[in-house]
N, C-alpha and C positions, 0 to 999 in steps of 0.2 A: 504494500500500500504506500509506504514512504518512498520506495524506489520508483514506483509508478508516478507519484506526484512530482518527484524531482525530474524524471524523464519528460513529463508533460511540460513542466516549466521550462526545461532546457530547449525543447523543440518549439516552444511558442515564441522564443526570442527572435526578433526580426533583425537581420543584419542591417547595418546602416549607421545611424547616428550614435555618438558616444553615449547620449542619454539613455537610449534604448538598451545598450549593452550594460550600462551601470545598473539600470533598473532590473534587467534580467539577472545580473549577478546577485543583486539584493534579494530578489524573489527566490532564487535557488538557495541562497544562504538561509533565509527564513524557513524554507521548506526542510532543509537539512537539520536545523536546530529546533525542530518542532517540539511538542510537549515532552516526548521521550528524552531528548537530549537535555532539555531544561531540567527535567527531573534528575538526570544523572549529575548535571552540574550542581544542583541543589544538594544532592547527597554528598558530593565532595566538599562543598562549602560548609556543610553542617557537621562534617566528620569530627573535627576537634571539639565542637560543642557537645556532641554525643558522648565523646570519651570523658569530658569533664563532668557532664551530668551523671554518667554511669558511676563515676567515682563518688559523687555526692549522694547517690541513692542507696547507700548502706543504711540500714535501719537506725543505728546510733547517730550517724551524721545527719540523716534526714530529720530526726527529732530535734537535734541541736540547731539545725538551720530553719526549723519551723515548717518543713515540707509536709509533715504529717501531724495529725492530732494525737493527743495522748489521753488515756483514760484516767479515772480518779486515782489509780495506783501509781501513775507516772509511767506506765508502759504504753507503747504505741498501740493504737486500736487494731483489732484483727483485720478490719477492712482496709485500713491504711497499709498494713504490712503486706496484705495480698495485692493491693494496688502497686506498692513498691516492687514486689516480685514480678508482677506482669510487666511493668514499665522497664525494669532491669532486663528481663528476657527479650523484650522487643528491641531495646537499645543494643544489647549484646548481639542479637541476630543481625541488625543493620551494620554494626561495626565489623563483625566478622565477614559479612558479605563484601564490604568495601576493602578490607584487608586482603581477602582472597582474590579479589579483582586486581588489586595492586601487585600481588605476587605474580600474576600472569601477564603483566605489562612489561614492555621493553624498558631499558634504562632511560631512553629519551622520553617515553610516555610517562613514566613515573616522575621524572624530573619536571616535565611540563605540569603535571597534576599538582605536584608539590608547590611549584612557584605560583601557578595561576589560582588554584583553589585553596590550598592550605595556607599559603602566605598572602593570598588575596592581592597579588600583584596585577596591575593592568597588563594587557597584551603587549603594549610597547616595551615595558620593563622586562617581561618574559623573553621577548625577542632579543633584547640586548644581553640578557643573562645567558641565553642559550646560543648566541651567535648565529641565529637563523634569520632567513629573510621572512618578510611578512607572509608571503605566499606559503612557504614551507611550514610556518607556524600554524596558520589556519588549516592547512591540510592535516598536520599532526593533531590539532584539536579535533577535527572532524573524525579522524580515525580513532582517536582515544575515546571519544564519546560513543561512537558506534560500537567499539569493542567492549567498553564498559557496560553499555546498555544490553548487549548480547550476554555478557558474562553475568550480569545481575538479573537476567531473565526478563528484562523490560522490552526487549526487541527480539523478534524472531527473524533470523536471516532469510532473505528472499530465495 
């Protein structure tokens, strides 16, 4: 479905003016970074926050931080502990999925993800850090996101 959309957008570009070519590139770019790619980017951007939150969701820490209510005896309520356990399991699953994905990435892909999403650098800074051209970097980004989407089960290859 995504591939068909990209192919349709590519074939609809009319040769000619520079404006048409620029608009065509923008439409193809938007099609390639659709909801699935944005979801992957959000997962990478949230990764550090997930790890921090997971470390804070220990019952004792959660009570000290005021994340859970306590009963009359000063113990966390049963429902609060259950909620913590569920949230910890969900966060652990997400964290392990991203870690597994990163293990299967190439050195360049991991470096790009670290700079762009974990350190939150703009593309221009990533380009200079990696000594890559703008075109190479955007191609790497597209391949990283497609590979990650597939590895995370968000995208089925055509």
